[in-house]
N, C-alpha and C positions, 0 to 999 in steps of 0.2 A: 405395431405394423408385420413383420413377419424376423423369421430367424436367416441371416445370408451370413454365414461365416466368414463366407469372402470378402465381402463389404466391409465387414463390421471387422475384420482383420487390416484389412488397408487403411481402415481409420485410427485403428489404434497403433499399428506400425507407424504412421506418421505423426499419431501425438507423442509417441516415445522418440522419434526423431527430434520434433522439434522441442521437447523437455530437456534432454540431452544435450542439446545444442545451443548453450549459454540460458536457459530459463532457470534451471538449478540453480546456477551460478549467482542470477538474479534474488534467487531466494533465498539463498542464503546469508546476501547482501542485505535483504531487506528485511529478513529474520534478526539479523544482528541491528539495525537503523533501527527498527519496532520498539527492540528490547530496551535498547540506550535513553530512547526518549521516555519509555514508562518508566525509568530508575534500574530497570535490570540488566546491571552494569557490569557484573565481576563474573568471572568464568568458574561455572561452579567447582571445578575440581581444585581452582587457586586459593576461593573461599575457604573452600574446606579446610585444606593446609592449614590457612591463615587461623582459622577459628581452634584448630587443632592445636595452633601455638598460642593461642589465646594474644591474638595479634590483630587489631582493628582493621576492618575494611568498610571505610566511609564510602557514600557515596554521594556526591554533592553536585547534585540532579542539573547542571546549565543548558543542557539543552530543550530542557521543559519551558523556560522563560522566553530563551533565545525563541525557538518556533513560534512558541504563542504569540508572540510580537508579530511575526510574521504574516500567520492564520488571522491575525487582528488585523492587519493592514489591509488584508484580500477581504474582512468580512466589511472593513469600514469604505471602502471603495470598489462596493458592486456594482457591475456595471448597468445601465439600463439600455434594454435592447431597441433599437428601433430601423427601420423600414425606410429607405428613401427613394422612388421613381429617378430611373434614367431620364425618365421623358414623361411631359407634363399629363401624357394620357394613362398613366400608370399610378396619379395620385390614388383614384379610389382602392384599387389596390394594395398599395403600399398601405394605406390605412386599414385595410382591415386584415391586414400581415399582422400589424402593431396590434391591433386588439385581439386576433388568436395566438399568438404568442404569448401577450398578458394572460390569457385566461389561462391554455393549458399550461405556462409557468408556476402562476397561483395552484394548479390543480395538482401538479407533480410536484410544490415544494420546491421546484427547480433553486432556489438562493440556496438553502441549505444543502442539497444535493451537490450543488457547485464547490460548496465549502468542502464538504468531506472528501470530493475526491481534489481536489487543492491539497488537502492535508494527506493525502494518499501518494501522493505526488512529492511534495514537499520531504517528506519522511522517506518514504520507500523508492522513489525516485522515477514513480509511474501511478497514474492519477487515470481510470476511466470512466466516461458515462454512457450506458446503451440506451439507446432509442429504438424503440421499436412497436410497433402496434400489440394492443392487448383485447382482446375479446370478453373480458369476465365480468364487465359493466353494459359493454352497448355490442351488439351483435353484428353491428357493422364496424366497429373497432373504434380505439382511440389512442394516442398518445401515449406511451409509459416511459418514462427514464428512469434506469435502474443503476446504483453504484457498484457494479461488481468487487470482488474482492482481486487488487492488481495481480495477484500470487496465482489467480484460476486465469488470470487472460495469457495465452502463449503467444507470441508473434511472431511471423515468418524468419525465421535464421537470416532469410537473404535481404532483407527489408534493411534500406539506408535511408531514406529519409521520413519525415514527420509525419505528412499525409497517409492515411493509410489504405487512400484510393492507388496509393503506389505498390502497396504491400499485393501478394498473392496471395495470402490465406489467414487466416485468424484460429485460435481453438481455443475454446472454454469449457473447461473442466470442474465438477463438481460434484458434489455426493447427493444422491438423491434416496429418499423413499420408496419404498414401494408404493405410496400413497399418492405419493408426488407423480409419479410414474403412469400411476393410472389416471388421475385427474388432466395431465397436462397431454397425455399419447393416449393409451389405450388398455381395456384391462387385462387383455389377453398378454402382453408382453409384462405386466405387472406382475400377474399370477406366477408366469414362467420364472421372474428374477426372483420373486417370495421365496419361492421352493426349488430354486440352482444358486443361492447366495456364496458356492463355494467357487462359481465360475471362475477359472486364474485372473481373465480381464478387471472381475470386478474386486478380487481380493487383493491386488494389486495397491499397496498401501504406501505411497511415497511423499514426500516431503509435501507435495503440491498444496495439498488440503490437510492432510490427518496432523495438524501443528496445533497451536493453541488459540486460533481464530473462533473460538466459541466461549460460549457463558461456562460450559463446560470444562474451559480450560487444557490444560497438555495430558496426555494420559488418559482422555475422557471416553469407556467404552463402556458404552451401558449393558446391562444384563438384558437378552433377548428373550421376554419372556412375550406372553401373547399380545400382549398389546403392543409392547416396544416392538415387536417384529417388524409392524405395517408403517410403525412411527418414525423408528431409527436411520438416519440418513447412512445407509452404508452400501449401496449403489453407485459405483462412479458411470459419469454419463461423460462421452465426449462429444463435444456439441464445435463442427468444425464447419468453418465457412470459407471456401477456396474457389477460386477462378477457373472456368472451363471453357474452351471453346466450344462456340456453338454459334448457327444460323440465326439470323431474327432478321423482321421485317421492317422496313420505316416508311412512315409518309415523309414524302420530301417538297419543300415549296421551291417551285423552278426556279422563283424571281431573286430569290433569297438567299436558296443554300439553306435553310433550316431544315433539320430533318427531327422525327419523333418518332419514339419505337411503336409498334400494330400493339395490342394486346392481343395474346395467343390465343383468347377464347373465339376473337371474332372470325367467322367464314368468309370466305370469299366475297361473298353478294354483301355485306356491309361494309366489306373492304373498298368495295368497288361503290359502293354507293355515297362513301364519304369522300374518297378521292376524285369522285365527279364533282359532287358536290360544292368542294371547298376548294378544285382547281389544283387537288396536289398528284403527284408523280408515288410511284412505290418502287422501293430498292430493298434488294436482296442483300446482305450485309454478314461476312462472319464478324464476329465481337466474339470478347470476352463477358461470360456472364458467371454470377456469383451460383455456384452449388452447396446447397447445404444440408449436412449429411449429420445427424445425432443417433449415435449407439452407445448402447449398454451390456455389456458384455457381450453376445453374436446374436443378441436382439436390435436389430435395424429401426431405432421409433422413429424416424423422418428421414426421407431421402427424396429432393424437389429441388428446382431451383428458387432462389431465393425471391420475395415477391420487392425486395427492394435494391437499389441501384449500388448502393453502398455499403459497405459491412456495417453490422449495427452499433459496433465499439467506438468511440470515439476517444484518443488518448491525449492526456495531458502529461507532458515530460518537461520540469522546470528548467535545466539543460540538454540540450539533445546535440550532438556531435556525431553523425555520420554514422548512424545506428547505434549509439551509444547514448543512457541517459546519465543522468546523476541528479542528487536532488542535492538538499540543503544539509543534511544531517552525514554525508560517507566523510567530508572534510574534518568535520568536527568529530571525529570518535578518538582521532588518537590525543588531541589536547585535554578531551575529556577523561580518558584513561589517564594521563599525567597529572590531572588535578585531586582523581582520584586516590591516586597510589604517593602522591607528595603528602597531602593533606593525612592519608592513614600514617604515614612516616614520622609526619611532626607528632601528631598523637600518641604513637607509640613511641616515640622520643620522651615526651613529655611524661610518660606513665612509667618510663623504666626509672626518669630521673625521680620519681617520685617513690619508687619500689625498688631499689636499685640492689636492695639484699644486703645479709648481715654477713661475719665472718666470729663464728663463736664455738669457743674452746668446749668441747665434748665434757657434755656433764654440766656444763658450766651454768646452766637454764634451770631457776629452782621455782617453786609454787605449780608444779603441775603443766608447765607449759613445755610442750615437746619442740622439737625443730621445726616438725612438719605444720604447727601451729603457728611459728616464727614465720615463715613460708608466705602463709595466709592471710594471717593480720597484723604482719609488721607494718603496714605503709597504714594502717589506720590511727586518724586523727587521734588523738591522747592514749595510745595506747601505755600499757605500763610494764615493762621486761623487769624482772626481777632475778638477778644473779647471783654467782657466789663471790665473783673476781670483777668490780668493772672493767681493769685493764684486760680482760681476757673476753671483749667482745666489743667490734668495731663496726659501724656501719660503711659499706663500699661504697666509695668514691665514684660516680655515678660520668657515663662520658657526657662531654661537653656538647649542649647543640653543636653540628657543623654550621658555620657560618655560611648564610646565604640557602641555606634550604627552605626558609620562606619564600624566598624570590623565587624560588621555581613555582611554587602554588601561585604566585601573582601572576607570574607570565603565561601559566596556562591560562587564566581568567584571560589574560589579555589577547591569547589566541583566538580563545573561542570567539572573543567582541570582533577584533581584525577579518576573522577568515568567514566569522556569518553576516559579516557589516551592520550586525546591531551592537550598536555601542551604547554609552550610559545615555544618551541625549535619546536616542531611541527607546528606553528603555524606561523614561522618566525619573533617571536617577542625576541628573546635573549638581554641580556644585551649586551653592546655597550665593556665590559669590560671581558666578557668569548673567550678565545681562540679558533680558529676555529675548532683545533683538536676534543677540546671539545665539540663542537656543535654538530660536525659529527658521535662522541660518540652518545651522547644523541638520535641525530633522528634516529641511527640505532636502537638504544634499543626500543628508542619508537615505530618504525616499528613492533615490536616484538611482543606489547600489541595489533595488530590489526590480527596477525596470524589467530588465530582461526575464525575468521569472513569472512577471504580470505580462508581462507582453505574450510571452508562451502560452498563457492562461487566455486570453485575449485570443490567440491562436484556433485554441479548441473552442471556444465559442464561436469563430467562424466557423469551424468546420460540422460543429453541432448545428 
């Protein structure tokens, strides 16, 4: 579009302000929850220290089965969307909307995208569906539904309600390649950014996107050869949708008071013709409209009024309390860590019991075995020790396993079940002596524990 340093800087400063006021805290939480779900549950420094001491660091990933159960419930209870008219005259329209929604849902693979957004919310506490028009296959546009990375969506820090219509702005930030910018926007800006990749806005590498959410994993920085220079996503694009005061004209039904916005492209003659034909009035009002500004470095890729009446992002929050979001993993982090540490300690105690060490008089070993070899092989099954004096060698009596340590690991597992509301009944691990009626009743009660999460997901569907 053009190089506009002032507008680009305004967009960037606002992005930094929103990022540093709550979003980075969410990033840290989301990264930890994601890592625990994937089984990466030990701090790297602690793991290295235990390895150096030759002590076990077990990972007993109970979160995977727990979250898989909840996500499986969501898949089993997928909603069938229908439209019902408020009046008899709207019955035909409701049928057409139902067919249209079914066609769009199938074309966009909406059930699977909903499950993906649900998984994002359940694990990281925030999931999003992005709904907009795409002109890739149809010049008149068709509905496109995307599941963006929730780490890339920055919410208005002043927002306090679930419904995005009450927010003042949303920002999406992501890394793009010069080819992406040329296809989506224009060649001039792509050429400028391709040759000026050292711009300070572009080179800002923060934790919002430069992390592990790529197939290359963490620390993936490909070599910039002639081919990769156009393909590697190394240009940060900041796409900001924000509300701004503007004047607008509306058609008004003088009998009912209903009003509809007049398209900006209509001239005064067409407005007068339609108003006269349908008996409508014309009203000028000051309203909030959505402005859409997209920048990359000093380049303004897009700056215009949004063609939509709402923000394109539709959120899903499993639990929401006045601006605070919570998923299903946060409260399970401590019990999972407790289970890993206690299980590792149990194994360490067993290992030290089997190889508690030896007391040997200097020079008592014969047959070529050294004390170092005894240290390494002393716990092997069938090891034979050749000594000069049997009374001068003694196996160290190991410490007894502390009473109740196995009880702690049991409690850790129970904490995970009770906090997540996913017990043995939900996991299909009931005892054999429990009647089928009792199992059915418990499972029905267990499904009630997840109703709030499912209800919020239905709210997301309503907003969509």
